[in-house]
C-alpha angles and dihedrals in degrees: 000000000000126000095262092050091049092052090050089050091048092051093050098042101046130028141182133179119259114292093231091059100058138051112241091358095174104056105168120256112260120252121275106270142136136252104014108187095342089235130102130201117198112196118196117191117201097208117207102042114285117226103244095187091065093039097053100024117210093206089160091065107083092202089067090071093044091055098042109044091149104044107018116138114228123239118273113296121164090211095054116072090193094056126103119271110239120241107210131163131024091081095304113150108256117250097002116088132043137167125247106260088243087068094059090119089069094060096087089054089049091048090052089056091243102111122087114197119201107184099178109042127149140098135264118283092002121185125244091215117111094214097045094040094053092045092050095047094046091046089057089233141095088246125038123266125193092247130051135240095246093051090050088054090054090050099046095047109034115195132173117249140147091232110004099169137014138174121215093207138108086238130027108267118237092247091067099041117112145070097333110072112233127184123231124206130159091210130013089223090065095046096098141100090244091241127123113269096258094049092045091051091050091048093050091048092053093044090047090059090047097050095040089069114105107258125220099264090194086073106058096196091060092053090045093054091044093052093046092047093051091050095050092047090050094048094044090052093048096045094045085077093055116087112187091190092068097047117113117190115232131233094026093293113173116199119201115259093240125106087256091056091049091051093051089049089054091047088057090049092052092048091052091047088066095227093146094257104180102164129030120175126192139158138221116202136205107070100122095105105175091147140018091016093150130201125246097325116111093235095065120110094237093044091058092050093046091051091055091043097050097038090055094051092047091049091053091047091049095043095052094043128203097300096055095035089063086073097039130081124186116204123187127197143168133192097247143333129248136263115290090235123056120237134236091266093062093255142088133249133225113303144161129256121034144167124284126182133208120191134175148111093276096041119114103227123223145084114302130201131025119281110253093202133230102243116124091253093054102043115110108248086350093284112059142061107256121229128246097179125056107222091226090066088058089051090046093055091051095046096046104033103031105028092033096229113147093185093087092142089064094044092048103030120196093016131105106222117220114190118238097191099239093141 
């Protein structure tokens, strides 16, 4: 690998926002150490805008069936595999909410009291743009910032770890952009220089000497390259000892064969390797269901995505087991929901509030937030499910009560956090 190729690799594997945009943008990487906080947050972004109304089905609201005559999911019926799966207990309103049958894999987590369901989550005056919506959500704000909420957590509560944060993405997600340099890789197997082990070790040793030199901080770009280089060298060294091909999930866990399933499997492997992984971010695509969305039948576009989504979460939960899951929280999010009414193409268009999930050993299971209702008088702008939970309060609960960071005002700037009680 020549110098030009290495710099191209460095730019693609690890990213920060522009130095001029952030105060102290080149905070040095923490020393190589184990354990960190002992907690892990796994953030799964459903990119494309998942339809919450057919994920967490309000079958107790009669207006749901008026609005969705093409794709509505029928009330729970044990003899109908396309019917909603009832959510009873843990404070859930009786005979009102059910899960899409494609989410059946989440039912054991619900039954264990470790799944929080938030069916009407969003923020005031939200956009219906994919790009802006994702940027706003991952900024932890109602308008995009250059850095992300997860990176601000890493900054405000420094902790030593061998690999504190990682993104299983082809590009660094907005949530992890910022002053702390974080590596992005879609698959650990591909996070390599492509050289034989001995040559890679020699290269990393030489580069380590190069990037350990004190840069001229008066020239921000030099410090930026030095910080990025140190991070990539650190992460390459750490991950060179991780071999995904030898990993065997525990407890009979079966991950889906998709890229998403592979990434969750590798997250479990990193957690078990005790590297101090505190934040892992990954995405699952395919939620922009303008047509052929389907209802509860397995052939529907949304059903197929929900099956992959839920099976992966359940595999992680099973693989880690109760002892490790006590220190792990899984948080899912999406940029917006869909229109309350279906369209003539058997799909739904960009909307407002939607369903988020939080799962983990320390999570208090149940349904959270009041139900805004689907009557004409209660629809947001006459077309969308309104929200009853601001997504930043979900983030706040996770930051404060799972990650143990009291500086929530810095992680979620310009917002007054109001605890929900998820954890």
